[in-house]
OpenMM code with the backbone's topology and positions (N, CA, C; nanometers):
from openmm import Vec3, app, unit

residues = "UNK UNK UNK UNK UNK UNK UNK UNK UNK UNK UNK UNK UNK UNK UNK UNK UNK UNK UNK UNK UNK UNK UNK UNK UNK UNK UNK UNK UNK UNK UNK UNK UNK UNK UNK UNK UNK UNK UNK UNK UNK UNK UNK UNK UNK UNK UNK UNK UNK UNK UNK UNK UNK UNK UNK".split()
positions = [
    Vec3(13.8828, 24.2613, 16.2372),
    Vec3(13.9713, 24.1530, 16.2017),
    Vec3(14.1151, 24.2010, 16.2239),
    Vec3(14.1929, 24.1206, 16.2956),
    Vec3(14.3304, 24.1624, 16.3180),
    Vec3(14.4171, 24.1316, 16.1958),
    Vec3(14.5397, 24.1822, 16.1981),
    Vec3(14.6287, 24.1718, 16.0830),
    Vec3(14.6580, 24.0266, 16.0469),
    Vec3(14.6875, 23.9426, 16.1465),
    Vec3(14.7215, 23.8027, 16.1190),
    Vec3(14.6054, 23.7282, 16.0545),
    Vec3(14.4856, 23.7441, 16.1052),
    Vec3(14.3719, 23.6735, 16.0472),
    Vec3(14.3406, 23.7266, 15.9068),
    Vec3(14.3614, 23.8553, 15.8864),
    Vec3(14.3402, 23.9121, 15.7536),
    Vec3(14.4420, 23.8537, 15.6550),
    Vec3(14.5686, 23.8455, 15.6960),
    Vec3(14.6714, 23.7855, 15.6112),
    Vec3(14.6410, 23.6387, 15.5842),
    Vec3(14.5957, 23.5675, 15.6850),
    Vec3(14.5608, 23.4260, 15.6671),
    Vec3(14.4483, 23.4098, 15.5646),
    Vec3(14.3504, 23.4979, 15.5707),
    Vec3(14.2393, 23.4940, 15.4755),
    Vec3(14.2892, 23.5219, 15.3336),
    Vec3(14.3767, 23.6204, 15.3202),
    Vec3(14.4321, 23.6522, 15.1889),
    Vec3(14.5146, 23.5352, 15.1348),
    Vec3(14.5930, 23.4712, 15.2209),
    Vec3(14.6739, 23.3557, 15.1793),
    Vec3(14.5851, 23.2413, 15.1319),
    Vec3(14.4758, 23.2191, 15.2012),
    Vec3(14.3829, 23.1134, 15.1622),
    Vec3(14.3193, 23.1441, 15.0261),
    Vec3(14.2760, 23.2679, 15.0077),
    Vec3(14.2181, 23.3070, 14.8789),
    Vec3(14.3214, 23.2939, 14.7676),
    Vec3(14.4467, 23.3305, 14.7959),
    Vec3(14.5557, 23.3202, 14.6986),
    Vec3(14.5780, 23.1732, 14.6605),
    Vec3(14.5811, 23.0853, 14.7604),
    Vec3(14.6007, 22.9421, 14.7345),
    Vec3(14.4839, 22.8840, 14.6548),
    Vec3(14.3623, 22.9255, 14.6870),
    Vec3(14.2452, 22.8781, 14.6131),
    Vec3(14.2512, 22.9212, 14.4667),
    Vec3(14.2933, 23.0446, 14.4438),
    Vec3(14.3066, 23.0915, 14.3060),
    Vec3(14.4146, 23.0127, 14.2328),
    Vec3(14.5238, 22.9819, 14.3014),
    Vec3(14.6307, 22.9019, 14.2413),
    Vec3(14.5758, 22.7674, 14.1938),
    Vec3(14.4937, 22.7049, 14.2762),
    Vec3(14.4333, 22.5761, 14.2401),
    Vec3(14.3395, 22.5903, 14.1208),
    Vec3(14.2579, 22.6952, 14.1225),
    Vec3(14.1638, 22.7170, 14.0131),
    Vec3(14.2370, 22.7454, 13.8822),
    Vec3(14.3454, 22.8227, 13.8901),
    Vec3(14.4243, 22.8538, 13.7712),
    Vec3(14.4850, 22.7249, 13.7145),
    Vec3(14.5400, 22.6418, 13.8012),
    Vec3(14.5991, 22.5151, 13.7566),
    Vec3(14.4947, 22.4258, 13.6908),
    Vec3(14.3776, 22.4174, 13.7524),
    Vec3(14.2701, 22.3340, 13.6973),
    Vec3(14.2254, 22.3855, 13.5603),
    Vec3(14.2115, 22.5160, 13.5488),
    Vec3(14.1688, 22.5750, 13.4212),
    Vec3(14.2762, 22.5522, 13.3141),
    Vec3(14.4006, 22.5637, 13.3526),
    Vec3(14.5121, 22.5444, 13.2590),
    Vec3(14.5192, 22.4013, 13.2057),
    Vec3(14.4744, 22.3053, 13.2847),
    Vec3(14.4786, 22.1645, 13.2443),
    Vec3(14.3633, 22.1250, 13.1525),
    Vec3(14.2620, 22.2084, 13.1435),
    Vec3(14.1489, 22.1767, 13.0562),
    Vec3(14.1943, 22.1736, 12.9108),
    Vec3(14.1275, 22.0935, 12.8287),
    Vec3(14.1645, 22.0876, 12.6870),
    Vec3(14.1581, 22.2231, 12.6166),
    Vec3(14.0572, 22.3023, 12.6498),
    Vec3(14.0440, 22.4358, 12.5907),
    Vec3(14.0227, 22.5374, 12.7020),
    Vec3(14.1317, 22.5809, 12.7664),
    Vec3(14.1165, 22.6751, 12.8780),
    Vec3(14.0554, 22.8083, 12.8332),
    Vec3(13.9800, 22.8667, 12.9216),
    Vec3(13.9193, 22.9976, 12.8968),
    Vec3(14.0237, 23.1051, 12.9280),
    Vec3(14.0830, 23.1618, 12.8244),
    Vec3(14.1904, 23.2597, 12.8420),
    Vec3(14.1448, 23.3839, 12.9185),
    Vec3(14.0221, 23.4252, 12.8952),
    Vec3(13.9702, 23.5434, 12.9651),
    Vec3(13.9605, 23.5167, 13.1148),
    Vec3(13.9091, 23.4002, 13.1502),
    Vec3(13.8969, 23.3638, 13.2921),
    Vec3(14.0347, 23.3451, 13.3547),
    Vec3(14.1262, 23.2837, 13.2831),
    Vec3(14.2628, 23.2668, 13.3341),
    Vec3(14.3265, 23.4024, 13.3635),
    Vec3(14.3109, 23.4950, 13.2723),
    Vec3(14.3667, 23.6286, 13.2916),
    Vec3(14.3049, 23.6965, 13.4120),
    Vec3(14.1727, 23.6870, 13.4248),
    Vec3(14.1036, 23.7478, 13.5392),
    Vec3(14.1550, 23.6903, 13.6706),
    Vec3(14.1700, 23.5578, 13.6766),
    Vec3(14.2165, 23.4935, 13.8000),
    Vec3(14.3613, 23.5305, 13.8310),
    Vec3(14.4442, 23.5392, 13.7274),
    Vec3(14.5845, 23.5748, 13.7498),
    Vec3(14.5989, 23.7183, 13.7991),
    Vec3(14.5176, 23.8078, 13.7462),
    Vec3(14.5197, 23.9469, 13.7918),
    Vec3(14.4750, 23.9537, 13.9378),
    Vec3(14.3709, 23.8805, 13.9717),
    Vec3(14.3219, 23.8781, 14.1101),
    Vec3(14.4284, 23.8187, 14.2034),
    Vec3(14.4939, 23.7131, 14.1606),
    Vec3(14.5994, 23.6499, 14.2407),
    Vec3(14.7133, 23.7491, 14.2658),
    Vec3(14.7518, 23.8229, 14.1625),
    Vec3(14.8572, 23.9229, 14.1777),
    Vec3(14.8137, 24.0337, 14.2728),
    Vec3(14.6882, 24.0758, 14.2615),
    Vec3(14.6364, 24.1796, 14.3520),
    Vec3(14.6433, 24.1333, 14.4974),
    Vec3(14.6061, 24.0071, 14.5209),
    Vec3(14.6125, 23.9523, 14.6564),
    Vec3(14.7565, 23.9478, 14.7071),
    Vec3(14.8483, 23.9059, 14.6212),
    Vec3(14.9894, 23.8995, 14.6599),
    Vec3(15.0417, 24.0382, 14.6967),
    Vec3(15.0072, 24.1374, 14.6154),
    Vec3(15.0508, 24.2741, 14.6436),
    Vec3(14.9925, 24.3250, 14.7756),
    Vec3(14.8673, 24.2918, 14.8016),
    Vec3(14.8052, 24.3347, 14.9277),
    Vec3(14.8726, 24.2673, 15.0462),
    Vec3(14.9055, 24.1378, 15.0330),
    Vec3(14.9757, 24.0677, 15.1419),
    Vec3(15.1119, 24.1325, 15.1683),
    Vec3(15.1850, 24.1638, 15.0629),
    Vec3(15.3153, 24.2280, 15.0783),
    Vec3(15.3023, 24.3647, 15.1453),
    Vec3(15.2020, 24.4391, 15.1030),
    Vec3(15.1795, 24.5720, 15.1617),
    Vec3(15.1504, 24.5608, 15.3104),
    Vec3(15.0690, 24.4635, 15.3480),
    Vec3(15.0339, 24.4479, 15.4892),
    Vec3(15.1535, 24.3994, 15.5721),
    Vec3(15.2382, 24.3172, 15.5135),
    Vec3(15.3567, 24.2699, 15.5847),
    Vec3(15.4537, 24.3839, 15.6136),
    Vec3(15.4564, 24.4836, 15.5254),
    Vec3(15.5470, 24.5961, 15.5411),
    Vec3(15.4997, 24.6932, 15.6493),
    Vec3(15.3718, 24.6934, 15.6772),
    Vec3(15.3191, 24.7913, 15.7739),
    Vec3(15.3284, 24.7429, 15.9162),
] * unit.nanometer
topology = app.Topology()
chain = topology.addChain("A")
for resn in residues:
    res = topology.addResidue(resn, chain)
    for name in ("N", "CA", "C"):
        topology.addAtom(name, app.Element.getBySymbol(name[0]), res)
């Protein structure tokens, strides 16, 4: 997989997590554990994208 397609895949996963986080946040009783897990994963993806852009 080349760098551009890898970045595109990471961006898509990041956007999907953003949607899932928003949906979970709108629920009457959001699952805080799941929200935290998704936010940590989203941050990890963002950091990986930044790292790849620098190389």
